[in-house]
DSSP file (Angstrom, degrees, kcal/mol; ACC not computed):
  #  RESIDUE AA STRUCTURE BP1 BP2  ACC     N-H-->O    O-->H-N    N-H-->O    O-->H-N    TCO  KAPPA ALPHA  PHI   PSI    X-CA   Y-CA   Z-CA
    1    1 A M              0   0    0      0, 0.0     2,-0.1     0, 0.0     0, 0.0   0.000 360.0 360.0 360.0 137.5    0.0    0.0    0.0
    2    2 A R        -     0   0    0      1,-0.1     2,-0.3     3,-0.0     0, 0.0  -0.386 360.0-124.0 -73.2 152.4    1.3    3.4   -0.9
    3    3 A Q        -     0   0    0      1,-0.1   126,-0.1    -2,-0.1    -1,-0.1  -0.645  32.4 -95.7 -93.7 152.6    2.0    5.9    1.8
    4    4 A A        -     0   0    0     -2,-0.3     3,-0.1   129,-0.2    -1,-0.1  -0.409  44.5-111.2 -67.2 143.9    0.4    9.4    2.0
    5    5 A P        -     0   0    0      0, 0.0    71,-0.2     0, 0.0   124,-0.1  -0.278  41.9 -83.1 -72.1 160.0    2.5   12.1    0.4
    6    6 A P        +     0   0    0      0, 0.0     2,-0.3     0, 0.0    69,-0.2  -0.343  56.4 173.8 -61.5 144.3    4.1   14.9    2.6
    7    7 A V  E     -A   74   0A   0     67,-2.1    67,-3.3    -3,-0.1     2,-0.3  -0.992  14.0-168.5-150.6 151.5    1.7   17.7    3.4
    8    8 A G  E     +A   73   0A   0     -2,-0.3     2,-0.3    65,-0.2    65,-0.2  -0.998   7.3 172.0-146.7 143.3    1.7   20.8    5.5
    9    9 A I  E     -A   72   0A   0     63,-2.8    63,-2.7    -2,-0.3     2,-0.5  -0.945  28.6-129.2-140.4 161.3   -0.9   23.3    6.7
   10   10 A V  E     -A   71   0A   0     -2,-0.3     2,-0.5   108,-0.3    61,-0.2  -0.977  23.6-157.2-114.0 121.0   -1.1   26.2    9.1
   11   11 A V  E     -A   70   0A   0     59,-3.3    59,-2.8    -2,-0.5   103,-0.1  -0.863  10.3-171.5-103.1 126.3   -4.0   26.0   11.5
   12   12 A S        -     0   0    0     -2,-0.5    -1,-0.1    57,-0.2     3,-0.1   0.731  20.6-146.3 -86.5 -25.1   -5.2   29.2   13.0
   13   13 A N        +     0   0    0    100,-0.5     2,-0.1     1,-0.2   101,-0.1   0.827  58.5 124.2  55.9  34.1   -7.7   27.8   15.6
   14   14 A A    >   +     0   0    0     99,-0.1     3,-0.8     3,-0.1     4,-0.2  -0.297  39.1  41.0-106.1-168.0   -9.8   30.9   15.0
   15   15 A G  T >> S-     0   0    0      1,-0.2     4,-1.7     2,-0.2     3,-0.6  -0.377 120.7  -4.4  71.0-139.3  -13.5   31.4   13.9
   16   16 A A  H 3> S+     0   0    0      1,-0.2     4,-2.2     2,-0.2    -1,-0.2   0.876 132.0  59.1 -60.4 -39.3  -16.2   29.2   15.3
   17   17 A W  H <> S+     0   0    0     -3,-0.8     4,-1.8     1,-0.2    -1,-0.2   0.881 104.7  50.6 -58.1 -38.8  -13.7   27.0   17.2
   18   18 A R  H <> S+     0   0    0     -3,-0.6     4,-1.1     2,-0.2    -1,-0.2   0.901 109.7  50.5 -62.8 -43.5  -12.5   30.1   19.1
   19   19 A W  H  X S+     0   0    0     -4,-1.7     4,-3.4     1,-0.2     5,-0.2   0.845 107.3  53.6 -66.6 -33.1  -16.1   31.1   20.0
   20   20 A I  H  X S+     0   0    0     -4,-2.2     4,-2.2     1,-0.2    -1,-0.2   0.913 106.1  53.5 -65.4 -41.9  -16.7   27.5   21.3
   21   21 A H  H  < S+     0   0    0     -4,-1.8    -1,-0.2    -5,-0.2    -2,-0.2   0.762 118.7  35.7 -65.3 -24.5  -13.7   27.8   23.6
   22   22 A I  H  X S+     0   0    0     -4,-1.1     4,-1.5    -5,-0.1    -2,-0.2   0.861 119.7  46.6 -90.1 -45.5  -15.1   31.0   25.0
   23   23 A G  H  X S+     0   0    0     -4,-3.4     4,-3.0     1,-0.2     5,-0.2   0.896 104.8  56.1 -69.8 -44.7  -18.8   30.2   25.0
   24   24 A L  H  X S+     0   0    0     -4,-2.2     4,-2.5    -5,-0.2    -1,-0.2   0.926 111.1  42.3 -63.0 -47.5  -18.9   26.8   26.5
   25   25 A P  H  > S+     0   0    0      0, 0.0     4,-2.4     0, 0.0    -1,-0.2   0.904 115.8  51.3 -63.9 -36.6  -17.0   27.7   29.8
   26   26 A A  H  X S+     0   0    0     -4,-1.5     4,-2.2     2,-0.2    -2,-0.2   0.932 111.6  46.0 -64.1 -44.6  -19.0   30.9   30.1
   27   27 A L  H  X S+     0   0    0     -4,-3.0     4,-2.3     1,-0.2    -1,-0.2   0.917 112.3  51.5 -63.4 -42.3  -22.3   29.0   29.6
   28   28 A A  H  X S+     0   0    0     -4,-2.5     4,-2.6    -5,-0.2    -1,-0.2   0.909 109.7  49.7 -62.8 -41.4  -21.2   26.3   32.1
   29   29 A A  H  X S+     0   0    0     -4,-2.4     4,-2.3     1,-0.2    -1,-0.2   0.910 111.1  49.1 -63.5 -42.1  -20.3   29.0   34.7
   30   30 A G  H  X S+     0   0    0     -4,-2.2     4,-2.1     2,-0.2    -1,-0.2   0.900 112.2  47.9 -61.9 -41.8  -23.7   30.6   34.3
   31   31 A V  H  X S+     0   0    0     -4,-2.3     4,-2.7     2,-0.2    -2,-0.2   0.906 111.6  49.5 -67.7 -43.9  -25.6   27.4   34.6
   32   32 A V  H  X S+     0   0    0     -4,-2.6     4,-2.5     2,-0.2    -1,-0.2   0.902 111.2  49.8 -64.4 -39.6  -23.6   26.3   37.8
   33   33 A A  H  X S+     0   0    0     -4,-2.3     4,-2.4    -5,-0.2     5,-0.2   0.923 112.4  47.3 -62.5 -43.6  -24.3   29.7   39.3
   34   34 A A  H  X S+     0   0    0     -4,-2.1     4,-2.0     2,-0.2    -2,-0.2   0.911 112.7  49.5 -63.9 -42.7  -28.0   29.5   38.6
   35   35 A W  H  X S+     0   0    0     -4,-2.7     4,-2.0     2,-0.2    -2,-0.2   0.927 111.2  48.6 -61.7 -47.3  -28.1   25.9   39.9
   36   36 A A  H  X S+     0   0    0     -4,-2.5     4,-1.3     1,-0.2    -2,-0.2   0.909 114.2  45.5 -63.1 -43.4  -26.3   26.9   43.2
   37   37 A L  H  <>S+     0   0    0     -4,-2.4     5,-2.5     1,-0.2    -1,-0.2   0.817 108.3  57.4 -72.1 -28.1  -28.6   29.9   43.8
   38   38 A G  H ><5S+     0   0    0     -4,-2.0     3,-1.0    -5,-0.2    -1,-0.2   0.881 104.1  52.4 -65.2 -38.4  -31.6   27.8   42.9
   39   39 A L  H 3<5S+     0   0    0     -4,-2.0    -2,-0.2     1,-0.2    -1,-0.2   0.852 109.6  49.2 -62.8 -33.4  -30.6   25.4   45.7
   40   40 A L  T 3<5S-     0   0    0     -4,-1.3    -1,-0.2    -5,-0.2    -2,-0.2   0.455 112.9-124.9 -83.5  -0.8  -30.4   28.4   48.1
   41   41 A E  T < 5 +     0   0    0     -3,-1.0    -3,-0.2    -4,-0.2    -2,-0.1   0.885  45.8 173.4  55.4  44.5  -33.9   29.5   46.8
   42   42 A A      < -     0   0    0     -5,-2.5    -1,-0.1     1,-0.1     2,-0.0  -0.381  39.4 -92.3 -72.1 159.0  -32.7   32.9   45.8
   43   43 A D     >  -     0   0    0      1,-0.1     4,-2.3    -2,-0.1     5,-0.2  -0.325  36.8-108.3 -73.8 161.2  -35.1   35.2   44.0
   44   44 A A  H  > S+     0   0    0      1,-0.2     4,-2.5     2,-0.2     5,-0.2   0.840 115.1  53.2 -60.5 -39.3  -35.1   35.1   40.2
   45   45 A A  H  > S+     0   0    0      2,-0.2     4,-2.5     1,-0.2    -1,-0.2   0.917 111.7  45.0 -64.6 -43.6  -33.6   38.5   39.7
   46   46 A A  H  > S+     0   0    0      2,-0.2     4,-2.7     1,-0.2     5,-0.2   0.895 113.6  50.7 -67.5 -39.7  -30.6   37.7   42.0
   47   47 A T  H  X S+     0   0    0     -4,-2.3     4,-2.3     2,-0.2    -2,-0.2   0.921 112.5  46.5 -62.6 -44.7  -30.2   34.3   40.3
   48   48 A F  H  X S+     0   0    0     -4,-2.5     4,-2.5     2,-0.2    -2,-0.2   0.925 113.7  47.9 -64.4 -45.6  -30.2   35.9   36.8
   49   49 A A  H  X S+     0   0    0     -4,-2.5     4,-2.5     2,-0.2    -2,-0.2   0.924 114.2  45.5 -62.0 -47.1  -27.8   38.6   37.8
   50   50 A A  H  X S+     0   0    0     -4,-2.7     4,-2.5     2,-0.2    -1,-0.2   0.895 113.5  50.5 -65.5 -39.4  -25.3   36.3   39.5
   51   51 A S  H  X S+     0   0    0     -4,-2.3     4,-2.4    -5,-0.2    -2,-0.2   0.916 112.2  46.6 -64.9 -43.2  -25.5   33.8   36.6
   52   52 A A  H  X S+     0   0    0     -4,-2.5     4,-2.5     2,-0.2    -2,-0.2   0.896 111.9  50.7 -66.0 -40.3  -24.9   36.5   34.1
   53   53 A A  H  X S+     0   0    0     -4,-2.5     4,-2.5     2,-0.2    -2,-0.2   0.903 112.4  47.0 -63.6 -41.9  -22.0   37.9   36.1
   54   54 A A  H  X S+     0   0    0     -4,-2.5     4,-2.3     2,-0.2     5,-0.2   0.922 113.5  48.1 -65.2 -43.9  -20.4   34.4   36.4
   55   55 A A  H  X S+     0   0    0     -4,-2.4     4,-2.7     1,-0.2    -2,-0.2   0.918 113.5  47.2 -61.7 -45.3  -20.8   33.8   32.7
   56   56 A L  H  X S+     0   0    0     -4,-2.5     4,-2.5     2,-0.2     5,-0.2   0.912 112.3  49.6 -64.7 -44.3  -19.3   37.2   31.8
   57   57 A A  H  X S+     0   0    0     -4,-2.5     4,-2.1     2,-0.2    -1,-0.2   0.923 115.4  42.2 -65.0 -44.5  -16.3   36.8   34.1
   58   58 A V  H  X S+     0   0    0     -4,-2.3     4,-2.6     2,-0.2    -2,-0.2   0.907 113.8  53.1 -70.2 -40.4  -15.5   33.3   32.8
   59   59 A G  H  X S+     0   0    0     -4,-2.7     4,-1.3    -5,-0.2    -2,-0.2   0.901 110.5  47.1 -60.4 -42.4  -16.1   34.4   29.2
   60   60 A L  H  X S+     0   0    0     -4,-2.5     4,-0.6     2,-0.2    -1,-0.2   0.915 112.8  49.1 -65.8 -42.3  -13.7   37.3   29.6
   61   61 A A  H >< S+     0   0    0     -4,-2.1     3,-0.8     1,-0.2    -2,-0.2   0.893 111.0  50.1 -63.2 -39.7  -11.1   35.1   31.2
   62   62 A A  H 3< S+     0   0    0     -4,-2.6    -1,-0.2     1,-0.2    -2,-0.2   0.776 107.3  55.3 -70.9 -24.3  -11.4   32.5   28.4
   63   63 A S  H 3< S+     0   0    0     -4,-1.3    -1,-0.2    -5,-0.2    -2,-0.2   0.562  80.3 113.0 -88.2  -5.9  -11.1   35.2   25.7
   64   64 A R  S << S+     0   0    0     -3,-0.8    -3,-0.0    -4,-0.6    -4,-0.0  -0.399  70.6  17.7 -65.0 138.1   -7.7   36.5   27.0
   65   65 A G  S    S-     0   0    0     -2,-0.1     0, 0.0     2,-0.0     0, 0.0   0.256  84.6 -98.5  80.5 149.8   -4.9   35.9   24.7
   66   66 A R        -     0   0    0    -52,-0.0     2,-0.2     1,-0.0   -52,-0.1  -0.862  34.9-111.0-106.2 137.6   -4.9   35.0   21.1
   67   67 A P        -     0   0    0      0, 0.0    -2,-0.0     0, 0.0   -49,-0.0  -0.483  34.4-127.8 -66.9 136.4   -4.5   31.4   19.8
   68   68 A Q        -     0   0    0     -2,-0.2   -57,-0.1     1,-0.1     2,-0.0  -0.659  23.1-110.6 -82.6 134.7   -1.2   31.0   18.1
   69   69 A P        -     0   0    0      0, 0.0     2,-0.5     0, 0.0   -57,-0.2  -0.364  32.3-146.5 -61.2 146.9   -1.3   29.5   14.5
   70   70 A V  E     -A   11   0A   0    -59,-2.8   -59,-3.3     2,-0.0     2,-0.8  -0.973   5.1-142.0-120.3 127.2    0.2   26.0   14.4
   71   71 A E  E     -A   10   0A   0     -2,-0.5    11,-2.5   -61,-0.2     2,-0.5  -0.811  21.8-168.7 -88.1 115.2    2.1   24.6   11.5
   72   72 A L  E     +AB   9  81A   0    -63,-2.7   -63,-2.8    -2,-0.8     2,-0.4  -0.915   9.2 178.3-108.8 128.9    1.1   21.0   11.1
   73   73 A R  E     -AB   8  80A   0      7,-3.0     7,-2.8    -2,-0.5     2,-0.6  -0.991  25.2-159.6-138.6 137.3    3.2   18.9    8.8
   74   74 A W  E     -AB   7  79A   0    -67,-3.3   -67,-2.1    -2,-0.4     5,-0.2  -0.978   8.8-170.4-109.6 116.5    3.3   15.2    7.7
   75   75 A D        -     0   0    0      3,-2.1     4,-0.1    -2,-0.6    -1,-0.1   0.347  56.9 -91.4 -92.5   6.8    6.7   14.5    6.2
   76   76 A G  S    S+     0   0    0      2,-0.3    59,-0.1   -71,-0.2     3,-0.1   0.193 121.6  38.2 104.0 -16.0    5.8   11.1    4.9
   77   77 A H  S    S+     0   0    0      1,-0.4     2,-0.3    57,-0.1    58,-0.2   0.571 119.1  15.6-134.4 -31.2    6.8    9.2    8.1
   78   78 A A        -     0   0    0     56,-0.1    -3,-2.1     9,-0.0    -1,-0.4  -0.972  68.6-111.5-148.8 159.9    5.9   11.3   11.1
   79   79 A W  E     -BC  74  86A   0      7,-0.6     7,-1.9    -2,-0.3     2,-0.4  -0.737  28.3-168.3 -93.7 143.1    3.8   14.3   12.2
   80   80 A L  E     -BC  73  85A   0     -7,-2.8    -7,-3.0    -2,-0.3     2,-0.5  -0.996   8.0-168.5-128.4 135.7    5.4   17.6   13.2
   81   81 A A  E >  S-BC  72  84A   0      3,-2.8     3,-1.9    -2,-0.4    -9,-0.2  -0.986  83.9 -15.0-124.1 118.9    3.7   20.5   14.9
   82   82 A A  T 3  S-     0   0    0    -11,-2.5    -1,-0.1    -2,-0.5   -10,-0.1   0.836 130.0 -55.8  57.4  33.6    5.8   23.7   15.1
   83   83 A G  T 3  S+     0   0    0    -12,-0.4    -1,-0.3     1,-0.3   -11,-0.1   0.363 116.5 112.0  83.8  -4.4    8.8   21.5   14.2
   84   84 A E  E <  S-C   81   0A   0     -3,-1.9    -3,-2.8     1,-0.0    -1,-0.3  -0.809  74.8-108.7-102.2 140.1    8.3   19.2   17.1
   85   85 A P  E     +C   80   0A   0      0, 0.0     2,-0.3     0, 0.0    -5,-0.2  -0.453  47.3 169.7 -68.7 138.0    7.3   15.5   16.6
   86   86 A V  E     -C   79   0A   0     -7,-1.9    -7,-0.6    -2,-0.2     2,-0.4  -0.926  36.9-117.8-140.0 162.1    3.7   14.8   17.7
   87   87 A E  E     -D  103   0B   0     16,-3.4    16,-2.3    -2,-0.3     2,-0.5  -0.891  30.6-155.4 -97.8 137.1    1.1   12.1   17.6
   88   88 A V  E     -D  102   0B   0     -2,-0.4     2,-0.5    14,-0.2    14,-0.2  -0.965   9.5-171.7-118.1 127.3   -2.0   13.2   15.7
   89   89 A E  E     -D  101   0B   0     12,-2.4    12,-2.5    -2,-0.5     2,-0.8  -0.968  20.7-136.1-117.6 129.8   -5.4   11.6   16.3
   90   90 A L  E     +D  100   0B   0     -2,-0.5    10,-0.2    10,-0.2     3,-0.1  -0.755  29.6 169.6 -84.5 117.2   -8.4   12.3   14.2
   91   91 A M  E     +     0   0B   0      8,-2.6     2,-0.4    -2,-0.8    -1,-0.2   0.872  64.2  13.7 -93.9 -46.3  -11.3   12.7   16.6
   92   92 A I  E     -D   99   0B   0      7,-1.5     7,-2.5     2,-0.0     2,-0.5  -0.999  55.4-173.5-136.0 135.3  -14.1   14.0   14.4
   93   93 A D  E     +D   98   0B   0     -2,-0.4     5,-0.2     5,-0.2    -3,-0.0  -0.933   9.3 170.4-127.9 106.4  -14.4   14.1   10.6
   94   94 A L        -     0   0    0      3,-3.0     2,-1.0    -2,-0.5     4,-0.1   0.202  56.6-107.9 -99.6  15.6  -17.4   16.0    9.3
   95   95 A G  S    S+     0   0    0      2,-0.3     3,-0.1     1,-0.1    -1,-0.0  -0.318 114.2  34.5  91.4 -54.5  -16.3   16.0    5.7
   96   96 A G  S    S+     0   0    0     -2,-1.0    20,-2.7     1,-0.2     2,-0.3   0.240 121.0  47.7-116.2  11.9  -15.4   19.7    5.5
   97   97 A W  E     - E   0 115B   0     18,-0.2    -3,-3.0    19,-0.1     2,-0.4  -0.961  63.6-164.7-155.4 132.7  -14.2   20.1    9.0
   98   98 A L  E     -DE  93 114B   0     16,-2.4    16,-3.0    -2,-0.3     2,-0.5  -0.922   9.8-154.7-120.3 143.9  -11.7   18.0   11.1
   99   99 A L  E     -DE  92 113B   0     -7,-2.5    -8,-2.6    -2,-0.4    -7,-1.5  -0.983  22.3-173.6-114.7 120.3  -11.0   17.9   14.9
  100  100 A L  E     -DE  90 112B   0     12,-3.2    12,-2.8    -2,-0.5     2,-0.5  -0.854  16.6-150.9-113.8 145.9   -7.5   16.7   15.6
  101  101 A R  E     -DE  89 111B   0    -12,-2.5   -12,-2.4    -2,-0.3     2,-0.4  -0.981  14.5-161.6-117.0 124.9   -5.9   15.9   19.0
  102  102 A L  E     +DE  88 110B   0      8,-3.7     8,-2.6    -2,-0.5     2,-0.4  -0.854  10.6 179.1-107.3 137.4   -2.1   16.4   19.1
  103  103 A G  E     -D   87   0B   0    -16,-2.3   -16,-3.4    -2,-0.4     2,-0.3  -0.996   7.8-179.2-139.1 144.8    0.0   14.8   21.8
  104  104 A A    >   -     0   0    0     -2,-0.4     3,-2.0     3,-0.3   -18,-0.1  -0.967  44.1 -83.8-136.8 153.7    3.7   14.8   22.6
  105  105 A A  T 3  S+     0   0    0     -2,-0.3     3,-0.1     1,-0.3    -2,-0.0  -0.338 113.8   6.4 -59.2 129.7    5.7   13.1   25.3
  106  106 A G  T 3  S+     0   0    0      1,-0.2     2,-0.3    -2,-0.1    -1,-0.3   0.540 112.3  98.3  77.3   6.7    5.7   15.2   28.5
  107  107 A R  S <  S-     0   0    0     -3,-2.0    -3,-0.3     3,-0.0    -1,-0.2  -0.874  76.9-106.3-124.4 156.2    3.2   17.7   27.1
  108  108 A R        -     0   0    0     -2,-0.3    -4,-0.1     1,-0.1     2,-0.0  -0.498  47.7 -96.9 -76.3 154.1   -0.5   18.2   27.5
  109  109 A R        -     0   0    0     -2,-0.2     2,-0.4    -6,-0.1    -6,-0.2  -0.336  35.4-150.9 -71.0 150.3   -2.6   17.4   24.5
  110  110 A R  E     -E  102   0B   0     -8,-2.6    -8,-3.7    -3,-0.1     2,-0.4  -0.960   4.0-141.4-125.3 143.3   -3.7   20.1   22.2
  111  111 A W  E     -E  101   0B   0     -2,-0.4     2,-0.4   -10,-0.2   -10,-0.2  -0.874  14.4-168.5-107.0 136.5   -6.8   20.3   20.0
  112  112 A L  E     -E  100   0B   0    -12,-2.8   -12,-3.2    -2,-0.4     2,-0.6  -0.990  10.3-155.9-126.4 129.4   -6.9   21.6   16.5
  113  113 A A  E     -E   99   0B   0     -2,-0.4  -100,-0.5   -14,-0.2   -14,-0.2  -0.911  13.6-168.7 -99.8 124.8   -9.9   22.4   14.5
  114  114 A V  E     -E   98   0B   0    -16,-3.0   -16,-2.4    -2,-0.6     2,-0.2  -0.903   2.9-163.2-119.6 104.1   -9.2   22.3   10.7
  115  115 A P  E >>  -E   97   0B   0      0, 0.0     4,-1.5     0, 0.0     3,-0.9  -0.590  28.5-120.9 -79.9 149.1  -11.8   23.7    8.4
  116  116 A R  H 3> S+     0   0    0    -20,-2.7     4,-1.7     1,-0.3     7,-0.2   0.864 111.6  57.5 -56.2 -39.0  -11.5   22.7    4.7
  117  117 A R  H 34 S+     0   0    0    -21,-0.3    -1,-0.3     1,-0.2     4,-0.1   0.832 105.9  51.2 -64.6 -29.2  -11.2   26.4    3.6
  118  118 A E  H <4 S+     0   0    0     -3,-0.9  -108,-0.3     1,-0.2    -1,-0.2   0.856 109.9  47.9 -74.8 -36.0   -8.2   26.8    5.8
  119  119 A A  H >< S+     0   0    0     -4,-1.5     3,-1.8     1,-0.2    -2,-0.2   0.763  85.8 172.9 -75.2 -26.4   -6.4   23.8    4.5
  120  120 A G  G ><  -     0   0    0     -4,-1.7     3,-1.7     1,-0.3     4,-0.2  -0.269  66.2  -1.2  57.4-129.5   -7.0   24.8    0.9
  121  121 A A  G 3  S+     0   0    0      1,-0.3     4,-0.4     2,-0.1     3,-0.4   0.673 128.7  65.9 -69.0 -16.6   -5.3   22.6   -1.7
  122  122 A A  G <> S+     0   0    0     -3,-1.8     4,-2.7     1,-0.2    -1,-0.3   0.475  74.1  96.9 -82.1  -3.0   -3.7   20.6    1.1
  123  123 A W  H <> S+     0   0    0     -3,-1.7     4,-2.4     1,-0.2     5,-0.2   0.916  83.7  44.2 -55.5 -50.7   -7.1   19.2    2.2
  124  124 A H  H  > S+     0   0    0     -3,-0.4     4,-2.5    -4,-0.2    -1,-0.2   0.920 115.4  48.3 -64.8 -43.6   -6.9   15.9    0.3
  125  125 A G  H  > S+     0   0    0     -4,-0.4     4,-2.4     1,-0.2    -1,-0.2   0.888 111.0  51.9 -63.3 -38.4   -3.3   15.2    1.3
  126  126 A L  H  X S+     0   0    0     -4,-2.7     4,-1.9     2,-0.2    -2,-0.2   0.934 111.8  44.7 -63.0 -47.6   -4.1   16.0    4.9
  127  127 A R  H  X S+     0   0    0     -4,-2.4     4,-2.3     2,-0.2    -2,-0.2   0.872 111.9  53.2 -65.6 -37.1   -7.0   13.6    5.0
  128  128 A A  H  X S+     0   0    0     -4,-2.5     4,-1.8    -5,-0.2    -1,-0.2   0.927 110.0  48.0 -62.6 -43.4   -5.0   10.9    3.2
  129  129 A A  H  < S+     0   0    0     -4,-2.4    -2,-0.2     1,-0.2    -1,-0.2   0.853 111.4  50.8 -65.5 -34.7   -2.2   11.3    5.7
  130  130 A L  H  < S+     0   0    0     -4,-1.9   -40,-0.2     1,-0.2    -1,-0.2   0.863 117.7  37.5 -71.1 -35.7   -4.7   11.0    8.6
  131  131 A Y  H  < S+     0   0    0     -4,-2.3    -2,-0.2    -5,-0.1    -1,-0.2   0.637  93.8 100.8 -92.0 -13.5   -6.4    7.9    7.3
  132  132 A A  S  < S-     0   0    0     -4,-1.8     2,-0.1    -5,-0.2     3,-0.1  -0.443  81.6-109.8 -69.2 141.6   -3.2    6.2    5.9
  133  133 A P        -     0   0    0      0, 0.0  -129,-0.2     0, 0.0    -1,-0.1  -0.431  40.7 -95.9 -69.1 148.5   -1.9    3.5    8.2
  134  134 A A        -     0   0    0      1,-0.1     2,-0.3    -2,-0.1   -57,-0.1  -0.371  44.0-109.7 -63.3 141.8    1.4    4.3    9.9
  135  135 A S        -     0   0    0    -58,-0.2    -1,-0.1   -59,-0.1     3,-0.0  -0.549  27.6-137.9 -77.1 137.7    4.4    2.9    8.0
  136  136 A A        -     0   0    0     -2,-0.3    -1,-0.0     1,-0.1     2,-0.0  -0.726  29.2-100.9 -89.5 140.7    6.1    0.0    9.7
  137  137 A P        -     0   0    0      0, 0.0    -1,-0.1     0, 0.0     0, 0.0  -0.365  40.3-115.6 -61.4 141.1    9.9    0.0    9.6
  138  138 A K        -     0   0    0      1,-0.1     2,-0.1    -3,-0.0    -3,-0.0  -0.620  29.2-116.2 -80.2 133.6   11.2   -2.3    6.9
  139  139 A P        -     0   0    0      0, 0.0     2,-0.5     0, 0.0    -1,-0.1  -0.409  24.5-121.6 -69.9 144.0   13.2   -5.3    8.3
  140  140 A H              0   0    0      1,-0.1     0, 0.0    -2,-0.1     0, 0.0  -0.735 360.0 360.0 -85.0 131.1   16.8   -5.4    7.3
  141  141 A V              0   0    0     -2,-0.5    -1,-0.1     0, 0.0     0, 0.0   0.402 360.0 360.0-102.1 360.0   17.6   -8.7    5.5
């Protein structure tokens, strides 16, 4: 079986993925605050105000800093992210959008969302590299 050709893309982690990273923690904070105040039987106005404040605080904290673009490259044998070797796992493939999980020894895992429009002409090569089986080292005879 042929191996996938080398391919490289730059992933910005912007757009909808960025809003998800801000919105989900904010929503969770608001819901937890509402739940806690509901247990204390606080009035509706106080519950709403505290929930909104919690959601706003967490949303602002989550929005601090800009996600750095990541150069993801398949050299034909291994994956590299920002020049460092990584393991890449395909978590979700929606046809025009991929969710990848990157891991390296001694580091926390990183998630990358790759929309088809961002990958451009490298889209097919990227998907081929993700689905191709890892090459096994050839035995020396």
